[in-house]
One Martini backbone bead per residue (centre of mass of N, CA, C, O) as a GRO file, in nm:
protein
  444
    1MET     BB    1  -2.091   2.200   2.659
    2ASN     BB    2  -2.345   2.104   2.490
    3SER     BB    3  -2.452   1.860   2.280
    4HIS     BB    4  -2.552   2.034   2.048
    5SER     BB    5  -2.297   2.219   2.013
    6LYS     BB    6  -2.095   1.987   1.976
    7PHE     BB    7  -2.226   1.866   1.724
    8ALA     BB    8  -2.209   2.121   1.551
    9GLU     BB    9  -1.903   2.141   1.557
   10PHE     BB   10  -1.843   1.867   1.436
   11MET     BB   11  -2.000   1.908   1.167
   12LYS     BB   12  -1.855   2.152   1.059
   13TYR     BB   13  -1.572   2.028   1.035
   14SER     BB   14  -1.636   1.754   0.895
   15ALA     BB   15  -1.796   1.841   0.646
   16PHE     BB   16  -1.589   2.033   0.526
   17ASN     BB   17  -1.352   1.823   0.516
   18ILE     BB   18  -1.476   1.606   0.342
   19MET     BB   19  -1.520   1.785   0.096
   20GLY     BB   20  -1.225   1.873   0.065
   21MET     BB   21  -1.097   1.585   0.039
   22LEU     BB   22  -1.254   1.505  -0.209
   23GLY     BB   23  -1.131   1.722  -0.384
   24LEU     BB   24  -0.834   1.637  -0.346
   25SER     BB   25  -0.868   1.340  -0.457
   26CYS     BB   26  -0.947   1.440  -0.755
   27TYR     BB   27  -0.680   1.488  -0.878
   28ILE     BB   28  -0.632   1.181  -0.958
   29LEU     BB   29  -0.908   1.091  -1.068
   30ALA     BB   30  -0.908   1.281  -1.309
   31ASP     BB   31  -0.661   1.163  -1.439
   32THR     BB   32  -0.769   0.878  -1.473
   33TYR     BB   33  -1.004   0.946  -1.658
   34PHE     BB   34  -0.860   1.114  -1.887
   35VAL     BB   35  -0.638   0.909  -1.949
   36SER     BB   36  -0.825   0.675  -2.027
   37LYS     BB   37  -0.954   0.835  -2.266
   38GLY     BB   38  -0.677   0.945  -2.414
   39LEU     BB   39  -0.455   0.673  -2.348
   40GLY     BB   40  -0.549   0.433  -2.204
   41THR     BB   41  -0.393   0.164  -2.068
   42LYS     BB   42  -0.107   0.285  -2.078
   43GLY     BB   43  -0.169   0.547  -1.927
   44LEU     BB   44  -0.279   0.408  -1.670
   45THR     BB   45  -0.018   0.261  -1.601
   46ALA     BB   46   0.169   0.507  -1.575
   47LEU     BB   47   0.010   0.647  -1.353
   48ASN     BB   48   0.024   0.414  -1.140
   49LEU     BB   49   0.341   0.414  -1.121
   50ALA     BB   50   0.363   0.734  -1.025
   51ILE     BB   51   0.168   0.794  -0.776
   52PRO     BB   52   0.336   0.715  -0.520
   53VAL     BB   53   0.492   0.985  -0.511
   54TYR     BB   54   0.254   1.159  -0.429
   55SER     BB   55   0.216   1.021  -0.152
   56PHE     BB   56   0.482   1.127  -0.033
   57ILE     BB   57   0.424   1.427  -0.058
   58HIS     BB   58   0.145   1.442   0.083
   59GLY     BB   59   0.234   1.304   0.347
   60SER     BB   60   0.443   1.518   0.431
   61GLY     BB   61   0.245   1.755   0.444
   62LEU     BB   62   0.051   1.628   0.657
   63MET     BB   63   0.249   1.583   0.880
   64LEU     BB   64   0.316   1.883   0.925
   65GLY     BB   65   0.029   1.999   0.942
   66MET     BB   66  -0.096   1.818   1.165
   67GLY     BB   67   0.124   1.849   1.378
   68GLY     BB   68   0.132   2.161   1.396
   69ALA     BB   69  -0.181   2.210   1.437
   70THR     BB   70  -0.211   2.052   1.698
   71ARG     BB   71  -0.019   2.221   1.866
   72TYR     BB   72  -0.162   2.487   1.821
   73SER     BB   73  -0.435   2.419   1.961
   74VAL     BB   74  -0.323   2.345   2.239
   75PHE     BB   75  -0.150   2.602   2.289
   76ARG     BB   76  -0.377   2.810   2.267
   77GLU     BB   77  -0.540   2.706   2.522
   78ARG     BB   78  -0.286   2.704   2.737
   79LYS     BB   79  -0.132   2.998   2.627
   80ALA     BB   80  -0.313   3.222   2.497
   81GLY     BB   81  -0.140   3.228   2.205
   82GLN     BB   82   0.147   3.198   2.285
   83GLY     BB   83   0.379   3.110   2.026
   84VAL     BB   84   0.225   3.018   1.754
   85ASP     BB   85   0.404   3.139   1.528
   86GLY     BB   86   0.640   2.945   1.569
   87ILE     BB   87   0.497   2.688   1.483
   88PHE     BB   88   0.426   2.782   1.199
   89MET     BB   89   0.708   2.869   1.085
   90ASN     BB   90   0.858   2.598   1.136
   91THR     BB   91   0.675   2.439   0.945
   92VAL     BB   92   0.741   2.598   0.690
   93TYR     BB   93   1.044   2.548   0.681
   94LEU     BB   94   1.030   2.235   0.664
   95SER     BB   95   0.864   2.222   0.406
   96VAL     BB   96   1.070   2.354   0.221
   97ALA     BB   97   1.305   2.157   0.266
   98ILE     BB   98   1.164   1.890   0.177
   99SER     BB   99   1.056   1.983  -0.104
  100MET     BB  100   1.342   2.021  -0.229
  101LEU     BB  101   1.412   1.722  -0.240
  102PHE     BB  102   1.197   1.647  -0.443
  103LEU     BB  103   1.280   1.839  -0.667
  104LEU     BB  104   1.570   1.724  -0.706
  105THR     BB  105   1.477   1.443  -0.783
  106GLY     BB  106   1.335   1.532  -1.045
  107VAL     BB  107   1.587   1.652  -1.187
  108PHE     BB  108   1.809   1.392  -1.134
  109PHE     BB  109   1.611   1.098  -1.077
  110SER     BB  110   1.372   1.013  -1.278
  111ASP     BB  111   1.491   0.782  -1.443
  112GLY     BB  112   1.555   0.577  -1.215
  113LEU     BB  113   1.268   0.579  -1.090
  114THR     BB  114   1.119   0.460  -1.330
  115VAL     BB  115   1.261   0.186  -1.322
  116LEU     BB  116   1.202   0.114  -1.022
  117LEU     BB  117   0.874   0.113  -1.076
  118GLY     BB  118   0.847  -0.079  -1.360
  119ALA     BB  119   0.882   0.046  -1.633
  120ASP     BB  120   0.834  -0.012  -1.952
  121ALA     BB  121   0.870   0.065  -2.283
  122GLU     BB  122   0.561   0.146  -2.326
  123VAL     BB  123   0.562   0.355  -2.042
  124GLU     BB  124   0.820   0.525  -1.976
  125VAL     BB  125   0.770   0.816  -2.079
  126MET     BB  126   0.506   0.876  -1.923
  127THR     BB  127   0.610   0.819  -1.640
  128LYS     BB  128   0.843   1.027  -1.634
  129THR     BB  129   0.676   1.280  -1.681
  130TYR     BB  130   0.493   1.263  -1.434
  131LEU     BB  131   0.713   1.236  -1.220
  132LYS     BB  132   0.877   1.495  -1.265
  133VAL     BB  133   0.648   1.710  -1.234
  134ILE     BB  134   0.540   1.631  -0.952
  135LEU     BB  135   0.815   1.700  -0.812
  136LEU     BB  136   0.824   2.006  -0.895
  137PHE     BB  137   0.541   2.052  -0.721
  138ALA     BB  138   0.600   1.993  -0.416
  139PRO     BB  139   0.594   2.274  -0.276
  140ALA     BB  140   0.291   2.320  -0.331
  141PHE     BB  141   0.168   2.073  -0.194
  142MET     BB  142   0.292   2.111   0.093
  143MET     BB  143   0.200   2.402   0.155
  144ASN     BB  144  -0.099   2.347   0.124
  145ASP     BB  145  -0.126   2.143   0.354
  146VAL     BB  146  -0.036   2.334   0.580
  147LEU     BB  147  -0.246   2.562   0.539
  148VAL     BB  148  -0.502   2.398   0.567
  149CYS     BB  149  -0.454   2.304   0.862
  150PHE     BB  150  -0.421   2.588   0.996
  151VAL     BB  151  -0.682   2.722   0.905
  152ARG     BB  152  -0.870   2.516   1.034
  153ASN     BB  153  -0.747   2.559   1.333
  154ASP     BB  154  -0.824   2.882   1.289
  155LYS     BB  155  -1.144   2.874   1.249
  156ASN     BB  156  -1.152   2.795   0.902
  157PRO     BB  157  -1.307   2.548   0.741
  158ARG     BB  158  -1.439   2.678   0.494
  159LEU     BB  159  -1.183   2.774   0.343
  160SER     BB  160  -1.050   2.501   0.320
  161MET     BB  161  -1.270   2.376   0.147
  162ILE     BB  162  -1.277   2.576  -0.088
  163SER     BB  163  -0.983   2.544  -0.178
  164MET     BB  164  -1.001   2.240  -0.250
  165LEU     BB  165  -1.242   2.251  -0.448
  166VAL     BB  166  -1.131   2.458  -0.651
  167GLY     BB  167  -0.871   2.312  -0.720
  168SER     BB  168  -1.012   2.058  -0.830
  169LEU     BB  169  -1.186   2.189  -1.049
  170CYS     BB  170  -0.948   2.304  -1.209
  171ASN     BB  171  -0.821   2.032  -1.268
  172ILE     BB  172  -1.051   1.916  -1.438
  173VAL     BB  173  -1.057   2.133  -1.655
  174LEU     BB  174  -0.753   2.114  -1.735
  175ASP     BB  175  -0.750   1.824  -1.816
  176TYR     BB  176  -0.931   1.855  -2.060
  177VAL     BB  177  -0.780   2.081  -2.211
  178PHE     BB  178  -0.491   1.945  -2.228
  179ILE     BB  179  -0.574   1.659  -2.355
  180PHE     BB  180  -0.769   1.750  -2.589
  181PRO     BB  181  -0.751   2.029  -2.735
  182LEU     BB  182  -0.417   2.031  -2.686
  183GLY     BB  183  -0.272   1.744  -2.680
  184MET     BB  184  -0.067   1.676  -2.407
  185GLY     BB  185  -0.137   1.445  -2.237
  186ILE     BB  186   0.038   1.360  -1.960
  187LEU     BB  187   0.136   1.651  -1.919
  188GLY     BB  188  -0.144   1.777  -1.881
  189ALA     BB  189  -0.227   1.620  -1.629
  190VAL     BB  190   0.011   1.717  -1.439
  191LEU     BB  191  -0.033   2.024  -1.470
  192ALA     BB  192  -0.318   2.028  -1.351
  193THR     BB  193  -0.236   1.915  -1.075
  194GLY     BB  194  -0.020   2.139  -1.005
  195ALA     BB  195  -0.225   2.386  -1.011
  196ALA     BB  196  -0.417   2.335  -0.770
  197PRO     BB  197  -0.243   2.431  -0.515
  198VAL     BB  198  -0.204   2.719  -0.615
  199ILE     BB  199  -0.502   2.801  -0.610
  200SER     BB  200  -0.554   2.728  -0.315
  201MET     BB  201  -0.349   2.936  -0.190
  202LEU     BB  202  -0.484   3.190  -0.292
  203LEU     BB  203  -0.737   3.149  -0.115
  204LEU     BB  204  -0.594   3.119   0.166
  205SER     BB  205  -0.486   3.418   0.178
  206LEU     BB  206  -0.756   3.541   0.293
  207HIS     BB  207  -0.705   3.479   0.597
  208TRP     BB  208  -0.494   3.735   0.632
  209LYS     BB  209  -0.737   3.956   0.625
  210LYS     BB  210  -0.802   3.889   0.896
  211LYS     BB  211  -0.798   4.023   1.218
  212LYS     BB  212  -0.841   3.727   1.392
  213ASN     BB  213  -0.602   3.583   1.325
  214GLY     BB  214  -0.356   3.341   1.476
  215ILE     BB  215  -0.169   3.355   1.216
  216HIS     BB  216   0.175   3.443   1.109
  217PHE     BB  217   0.405   3.598   0.892
  218LYS     BB  218   0.708   3.570   1.079
  219TRP     BB  219   1.017   3.638   1.101
  220GLN     BB  220   1.237   3.375   1.224
  221LYS     BB  221   1.432   3.179   1.382
  222PRO     BB  222   1.508   2.872   1.350
  223GLU     BB  223   1.387   2.580   1.540
  224LEU     BB  224   1.466   2.260   1.561
  225SER     BB  225   1.299   2.152   1.800
  226ASP     BB  226   1.028   2.277   1.696
  227MET     BB  227   1.026   2.173   1.401
  228PHE     BB  228   1.014   1.847   1.501
  229SER     BB  229   0.773   1.819   1.721
  230GLY     BB  230   0.526   1.750   1.509
  231ILE     BB  231   0.592   1.474   1.376
  232PRO     BB  232   0.467   1.259   1.568
  233LEU     BB  233   0.169   1.367   1.520
  234GLY     BB  234   0.196   1.334   1.186
  235PHE     BB  235   0.285   1.038   1.119
  236PRO     BB  236   0.015   0.891   1.046
  237SER     BB  237  -0.026   1.055   0.786
  238LEU     BB  238   0.224   0.956   0.645
  239VAL     BB  239   0.168   0.653   0.654
  240ALA     BB  240  -0.099   0.654   0.500
  241GLU     BB  241   0.028   0.767   0.232
  242VAL     BB  242   0.291   0.604   0.192
  243SER     BB  243   0.168   0.322   0.206
  244SER     BB  244   0.002   0.351  -0.051
  245GLY     BB  245   0.252   0.373  -0.231
  246ILE     BB  246   0.396   0.109  -0.153
  247VAL     BB  247   0.162  -0.080  -0.214
  248MET     BB  248   0.146  -0.009  -0.513
  249ILE     BB  249   0.423  -0.116  -0.583
  250VAL     BB  250   0.380  -0.407  -0.489
  251TYR     BB  251   0.130  -0.467  -0.657
  252ASN     BB  252   0.254  -0.408  -0.932
  253ILE     BB  253   0.466  -0.631  -0.925
  254ILE     BB  254   0.270  -0.868  -0.888
  255LEU     BB  255   0.078  -0.803  -1.135
  256LEU     BB  256   0.290  -0.824  -1.358
  257LYS     BB  257   0.312  -1.138  -1.311
  258ILE     BB  258   0.003  -1.220  -1.323
  259ALA     BB  259  -0.136  -0.967  -1.542
  260GLN     BB  260   0.017  -0.739  -1.613
  261ASN     BB  261  -0.087  -0.440  -1.741
  262THR     BB  262  -0.389  -0.500  -1.688
  263GLY     BB  263  -0.363  -0.539  -1.381
  264VAL     BB  264  -0.255  -0.255  -1.321
  265ALA     BB  265  -0.497  -0.103  -1.438
  266ALA     BB  266  -0.710  -0.227  -1.249
  267TYR     BB  267  -0.573  -0.128  -0.990
  268GLY     BB  268  -0.591   0.171  -1.063
  269VAL     BB  269  -0.893   0.190  -1.025
  270VAL     BB  270  -0.910   0.091  -0.730
  271ALA     BB  271  -0.696   0.283  -0.600
  272ASN     BB  272  -0.837   0.554  -0.682
  273LEU     BB  273  -1.096   0.497  -0.533
  274SER     BB  274  -0.958   0.464  -0.257
  275LEU     BB  275  -0.860   0.755  -0.228
  276VAL     BB  276  -1.148   0.868  -0.199
  277VAL     BB  277  -1.252   0.699   0.036
  278MET     BB  278  -1.020   0.773   0.236
  279ALA     BB  279  -1.083   1.078   0.226
  280VAL     BB  280  -1.338   1.065   0.392
  281TYR     BB  281  -1.203   0.963   0.655
  282THR     BB  282  -0.989   1.182   0.671
  283GLY     BB  283  -1.188   1.414   0.689
  284LEU     BB  284  -1.319   1.326   0.949
  285ALA     BB  285  -1.060   1.314   1.123
  286GLN     BB  286  -0.964   1.613   1.063
  287GLY     BB  287  -1.228   1.741   1.172
  288MET     BB  288  -1.192   1.635   1.469
  289GLN     BB  289  -0.915   1.748   1.563
  290PRO     BB  290  -0.974   2.046   1.655
  291VAL     BB  291  -1.183   1.966   1.868
  292ILE     BB  292  -1.012   1.770   2.040
  293SER     BB  293  -0.766   1.954   2.091
  294SER     BB  294  -0.923   2.172   2.243
  295ASP     BB  295  -1.032   1.983   2.465
  296PHE     BB  296  -0.753   1.894   2.556
  297GLY     BB  297  -0.656   2.177   2.639
  298ARG     BB  298  -0.910   2.177   2.860
  299ARG     BB  299  -0.958   1.887   2.980
  300ASP     BB  300  -1.226   1.751   2.813
  301ALA     BB  301  -1.328   1.431   2.819
  302LYS     BB  302  -1.631   1.433   2.761
  303SER     BB  303  -1.619   1.573   2.484
  304ILE     BB  304  -1.437   1.369   2.346
  305ARG     BB  305  -1.630   1.127   2.363
  306LYS     BB  306  -1.850   1.251   2.191
  307VAL     BB  307  -1.685   1.285   1.930
  308VAL     BB  308  -1.621   0.987   1.897
  309ARG     BB  309  -1.912   0.893   1.867
  310TYR     BB  310  -1.982   1.060   1.623
  311GLY     BB  311  -1.758   0.952   1.436
  312MET     BB  312  -1.840   0.648   1.438
  313THR     BB  313  -2.124   0.682   1.330
  314VAL     BB  314  -2.053   0.819   1.062
  315MET     BB  315  -1.862   0.597   0.960
  316LEU     BB  316  -2.076   0.368   0.938
  317ILE     BB  317  -2.264   0.507   0.741
  318LEU     BB  318  -2.057   0.553   0.516
  319SER     BB  319  -1.980   0.254   0.475
  320ALA     BB  320  -2.252   0.154   0.378
  321VAL     BB  321  -2.277   0.340   0.132
  322ILE     BB  322  -2.013   0.269  -0.012
  323TYR     BB  323  -2.047  -0.039  -0.048
  324LEU     BB  324  -2.321  -0.045  -0.193
  325THR     BB  325  -2.220   0.120  -0.431
  326MET     BB  326  -1.979  -0.052  -0.524
  327CYS     BB  327  -2.132  -0.323  -0.555
  328GLY     BB  328  -2.383  -0.227  -0.733
  329PHE     BB  329  -2.167  -0.040  -0.943
  330ALA     BB  330  -1.906  -0.181  -1.052
  331SER     BB  331  -1.940  -0.192  -1.360
  332GLU     BB  332  -1.989   0.111  -1.410
  333ILE     BB  333  -1.730   0.215  -1.279
  334ALA     BB  334  -1.527   0.059  -1.454
  335GLY     BB  335  -1.632   0.172  -1.733
  336ILE     BB  336  -1.529   0.465  -1.703
  337PHE     BB  337  -1.207   0.342  -1.722
  338ASN     BB  338  -1.298   0.172  -2.010
  339SER     BB  339  -1.266   0.295  -2.315
  340GLY     BB  340  -1.161   0.015  -2.470
  341ASN     BB  341  -1.324  -0.238  -2.385
  342ASP     BB  342  -1.167  -0.422  -2.182
  343ALA     BB  343  -1.242  -0.728  -2.062
  344GLY     BB  344  -1.014  -0.781  -1.858
  345LEU     BB  345  -1.029  -0.514  -1.706
  346GLN     BB  346  -1.329  -0.530  -1.624
  347SER     BB  347  -1.323  -0.794  -1.460
  348MET     BB  348  -1.099  -0.717  -1.255
  349ALA     BB  349  -1.225  -0.452  -1.145
  350VAL     BB  350  -1.491  -0.568  -1.037
  351GLN     BB  351  -1.368  -0.772  -0.846
  352GLY     BB  352  -1.201  -0.567  -0.683
  353ILE     BB  353  -1.424  -0.384  -0.575
  354ARG     BB  354  -1.590  -0.607  -0.416
  355LEU     BB  355  -1.344  -0.696  -0.229
  356TYR     BB  356  -1.176  -0.448  -0.130
  357PHE     BB  357  -1.442  -0.281   0.002
  358THR     BB  358  -1.482  -0.458   0.267
  359ALA     BB  359  -1.282  -0.257   0.440
  360VAL     BB  360  -1.420   0.017   0.521
  361PRO     BB  361  -1.489  -0.004   0.831
  362PHE     BB  362  -1.198  -0.063   0.924
  363ALA     BB  363  -1.055   0.180   0.800
  364GLY     BB  364  -1.226   0.397   0.933
  365PHE     BB  365  -1.155   0.328   1.222
  366ASN     BB  366  -0.845   0.356   1.204
  367ILE     BB  367  -0.838   0.656   1.121
  368VAL     BB  368  -0.999   0.773   1.360
  369ILE     BB  369  -0.841   0.654   1.606
  370ALA     BB  370  -0.567   0.776   1.530
  371ALA     BB  371  -0.668   1.073   1.551
  372VAL     BB  372  -0.741   1.066   1.848
  373PHE     BB  373  -0.458   1.009   1.956
  374THR     BB  374  -0.319   1.251   1.821
  375SER     BB  375  -0.504   1.486   1.941
  376THR     BB  376  -0.397   1.369   2.245
  377GLN     BB  377  -0.086   1.295   2.232
  378LYS     BB  378  -0.093   0.968   2.148
  379VAL     BB  379   0.148   0.823   1.960
  380ILE     BB  380   0.180   0.515   1.994
  381PRO     BB  381  -0.099   0.407   1.906
  382ALA     BB  382  -0.098   0.553   1.634
  383HIS     BB  383   0.160   0.421   1.520
  384LEU     BB  384   0.079   0.125   1.543
  385ILE     BB  385  -0.166   0.129   1.356
  386SER     BB  386  -0.028   0.256   1.108
  387LEU     BB  387   0.200   0.040   1.072
  388LEU     BB  388   0.031  -0.211   1.044
  389ARG     BB  389  -0.148  -0.110   0.792
  390GLY     BB  390   0.105   0.004   0.615
  391PHE     BB  391   0.338  -0.246   0.660
  392ILE     BB  392   0.352  -0.504   0.848
  393LEU     BB  393   0.099  -0.653   0.707
  394ILE     BB  394   0.038  -0.593   0.396
  395ILE     BB  395   0.291  -0.695   0.250
  396PRO     BB  396   0.308  -0.996   0.339
  397LEU     BB  397   0.010  -1.056   0.261
  398ALA     BB  398   0.036  -1.003  -0.040
  399VAL     BB  399   0.235  -1.229  -0.095
  400LEU     BB  400   0.081  -1.468   0.030
  401LEU     BB  401  -0.207  -1.440  -0.107
  402SER     BB  402  -0.104  -1.443  -0.403
  403ARG     BB  403   0.007  -1.737  -0.383
  404LEU     BB  404  -0.265  -1.873  -0.303
  405TRP     BB  405  -0.494  -1.671  -0.496
  406GLY     BB  406  -0.378  -1.452  -0.648
  407ILE     BB  407  -0.580  -1.195  -0.729
  408TYR     BB  408  -0.763  -1.247  -0.488
  409GLY     BB  409  -0.543  -1.192  -0.274
  410ILE     BB  410  -0.502  -0.896  -0.342
  411TRP     BB  411  -0.795  -0.798  -0.275
  412LEU     BB  412  -0.786  -0.924   0.035
  413THR     BB  413  -0.557  -0.777   0.186
  414PHE     BB  414  -0.695  -0.518   0.287
  415PRO     BB  415  -0.921  -0.637   0.469
  416VAL     BB  416  -0.738  -0.807   0.654
  417THR     BB  417  -0.560  -0.581   0.761
  418GLU     BB  418  -0.782  -0.391   0.875
  419GLY     BB  419  -0.911  -0.597   1.066
  420ILE     BB  420  -0.670  -0.645   1.252
  421ALA     BB  421  -0.620  -0.345   1.331
  422ALA     BB  422  -0.905  -0.296   1.454
  423VAL     BB  423  -0.887  -0.491   1.688
  424LEU     BB  424  -0.651  -0.347   1.823
  425GLY     BB  425  -0.783  -0.066   1.850
  426ILE     BB  426  -1.011  -0.154   2.038
  427VAL     BB  427  -0.837  -0.260   2.269
  428ILE     BB  428  -0.684   0.001   2.331
  429TYR     BB  429  -0.928   0.188   2.382
  430MET     BB  430  -1.071   0.020   2.610
  431LYS     BB  431  -0.818   0.031   2.806
  432LYS     BB  432  -0.795   0.376   2.744
  433LYS     BB  433  -1.081   0.544   2.819
  434SER     BB  434  -0.992   0.724   3.014
  435GLY     BB  435  -0.899   1.041   3.105
  436GLU     BB  436  -0.596   0.973   3.104
  437LEU     BB  437  -0.583   0.940   2.794
  438LEU     BB  438  -0.725   1.229   2.701
  439CYS     BB  439  -0.595   1.388   2.964
  440ALA     BB  440  -0.341   1.549   3.050
  441LYS     BB  441  -0.152   1.670   3.331
  442GLU     BB  442   0.049   1.793   3.122
  443ASP     BB  443   0.219   1.985   2.939
  444LYS     BB  444   0.367   1.968   2.588
   0.00000   0.00000   0.00000
C-alpha cells in the first residue's frame, strides 16, 4: 500500500474515532455542566465522588472490546475470517457476566460504597443516587463498548462514530430536560447518562443489516480459554480507565483534608476536563489499532512504522492546541462550571487547569505507544507503561507531592507521572523498533 493510501486509511479511522470518543467523554462532562448549574458545589462534589465507579465500568467494557476486537482483526487477516464469530460471541458472554457483577453491586452495596468513597452528610444522598443508578446501567455501558470496538474493527468506523456522537447528544439534551424542566436533580443527570449507551446500541444494530459484515450473533457454547484470551490485549485500556477512577478517589481523599469540599469540586472540574482531553488521545490510539492490527496480521512492519509516525505527529499537534487552549482560557473554562461564582472554587480550578494540563504531550505519547504495543500483541511493554502511569507512580507521587507543596503538588502529580512514564516508553520503543517487535513470526 502506498504512503498516500496508508495515510488516508489512518486518517479515516483516527478522525472518526477521535470524534466518537469526544462524544463518549461528553457523557460525564454534560453531567458536570448541568449538575453545576442546577445543584451547585454540593452537586458537583457528589458527582465527582461517584464518577470513579463509571471509570471501572467503562474500563472493563473497553478492556473486553479492545482485546476481543484486536484478536478479531489479526485472526481475520491470518485465518481468512474463519472462527471470528467465536471471538465475538465469547467477548459478548464475558461482558454480560462482568456487567452483572456491577449491577448486583448497585442493588446490594451502594450504601456502603457511598461511605467508602468519602461522601459526607451534605452530599451523601446525591452521591448514593448517582452511584446506584450508574451501576444498574453497567450492562448497557459495557455492551456498547464491546459493540463499538467490534463494529469499528469490522471496517465500519463511521457507524461507530455516529453511534457515540448521537448517544452523547441525546445525553446532553436529556440532561437539560431532566434537571431543569422536570426538576429531577442528580437522578435526572444519571438517567440521561444511562440512556446514552442504549441509544448508541440501537444505531450500532444497523451494522448487522449489511450483507458483508464479518461478525454475527450466533449462539455457541462459551469457551473459557477463548473468552479470557483477549483480556491481556485489552488490559491497558482497563488500566487507563480504572486508574483514572482510583486516582480520583485518592485525590478526593487528599483534597478533602487540604481544601475540603471546595477542593474536591475544583478537582472535579479539572478531572472532567481531563476525561475529555484523554478521550482525544484514546480516540487517536483506538483509531490506529484496527489499521496496525491488520498490518500486523499481514506482517507488514513498514506500514506499521508509517502509522506510528502519523499517530505521533497528530498527537503532538493536538497537544499543542489543547494546552494553548487550556492555558489561555483557563478562567473562562473554570467559570463555565462555577455557577455560584465561588471565588475559592474559581481560583483553585484555574490554577489546576494551567498546571495539570502541562502533562498533555506526555500522556498523549503514553496512550498512543501503549496502543501500538497492544495492537501488535506485545502485551508486556503495554502493561508496564499502563501500570506505571496508572498505579505505580501516580498514587505515591500524589501523597508525596501533596505533603511537600499542598494543592500545587496535587496539580503537578499528573505531569510528573506522565513525564517519567513517557521517558520509559521512548526507551522501550527505540530498543525494540525492529520488525521483530512489530511483526511476530508465528500466529498467536
